[in-house]
C-alpha positions, 0 to 999 in steps of 0.5 A: 546921530541916533546911536548917541542915545545909547552911548548917553544912556550907558554913560548915565547908568555908569555915573549912577553906578547901576545897570540898565533895565532893557525891556523887549516887546513885539511890535503889533502884539497884541495889536498896533494900538496896544503895542504903542501904549505899552511902548509909551509907558515903558520908560515911566515903568523903568525901562532904560532901553527898549528892544522892539521886535519886528515879527517874522514867520520863522523866528529861529532864536525864539522860544514858544512865548515870542514865537506866539507873539510874532504869530499874533503880530503877523495876524494883525498885519504888522510889518517892518514898515508898521514897526517903523510907524510905531517907532515914529509914534513913540518918538513924538513923545519920547526923544530920549529913550534908546530904542533898538529893533530886533529881528531877522534878516529876510525882512531887511533884505526884502526892504533893502539895507540902504532904504531900511537904514535911512528910514530907521534913522529917520524914524528914531531907531538907535540900534539893530540886532539881527539874530541870523546875520553872521559877522562874515556876511554883515558888512553890507548891512553894517555899511548902511547902518553906519552911514545913517548913525544906527548901531549894529549890536551883535550877539555873543553866546556861551559858545563864542570862544576866543578865536571867534570873539574878534569877528563878533565884536568887529563893527559892533557899537552901542553895546554887546548883547550876551546870550546867557544860555545856549538855546532859545529865548524864555526857556532856560535860566541865566546863572550869574556865576557863569555870566560874570566871567563872560561879561568881563571877557566881552567887555575887555574884547569890545570896550563896550557895555554888555547887556545880558538876556535870554535867561532872565524872567524874575526880579531876582534873576534880573537883580543877580545879572544887574550886579555884574552886567551893564544891563539886564534884558527881559523879554519873554516874561513881559510877553507872557503878561501880554498873552495872559492878560489878553486871554483873560480880557484884562488891561494888557497895558497895565499888566505888562507895565506893572511887570516891567516896573517890578523888574526895573525896581529889582535892577535899579536896587541890585547894586545898592544891596551890595553897598 
C-alpha cells in the first residue's frame, strides 16, 4: 500500500527525534518541466514529505500567492491528469519520499473517485488533502482511497472544537494537518504558543502525527513549529520564490530549492537547540 511511505517516514522522524519538513509546490508552476525539476530536487534539499497541489480555478483556502500559482498552472494547461503524470515521472527516480496531493473536490468528482484513487495509487501518490470536502460528505471518497491504499488526510483548524473533532479525525490516516491560523494560506503567521496545546489535543484525539501549516514562512517560524509538532509545512514562501525568480528571469529551480534547503535546515536543527 502506498500510504506505508507516510507511516515509515514519520516513524523514522520519531526515531531521529526531529520534526519533518513538508514542502508544498503547485503542479505545472511555472510550467510542467520546471515543476518536475523542482519536485525531483526537493528531497535532496531536505524535504521529508512533499505536498503537490493540483490547480483549480477557485482555490478558496489559498491566499494570493497560491491563487496566482494555480492561475499560472492552468494557463500552462496543467490538469489533474497532468499532475498524476508529474507524480509518475517523479517516482521514476524516487520511491521513498511520501507525496501528498492537495486540492479541491470538483476535479476529483469530474474524474470519478474510484478512477482517481486507482490512478493515483498506481502513479505513486501516498495521500490526499481535499480542502473543501467536509467529513460528513467524504465517505464515498474515503471508500475509494482506502480500497487503493491512499491516505485521506484531513484538516483541523483553531475553530475545530471538541464536539467537531471526532468527525474530523474519523477515517483520517497518515497524519493530521493543523491549519494554524484562521484564514487563507500565506497571509497570517503561526504563533507557536497557540499551536502547542492544539497539537497535543489533536495527537490525543487522532493517534496520528500532526503537521502544522498555513502560517509558516521563515526559517525561524519553521523551527518554532518543529519544536512542538511532528512536521512543519511551508508552501507560500516556496511558491513566492518560484514567482519572483520567473519574473526576474532567474533559475527558478535553483532559487526554490535554496529556499527549501534553508527551511529544512531550520526544521532539522530545531530540537537540537533544546538539547
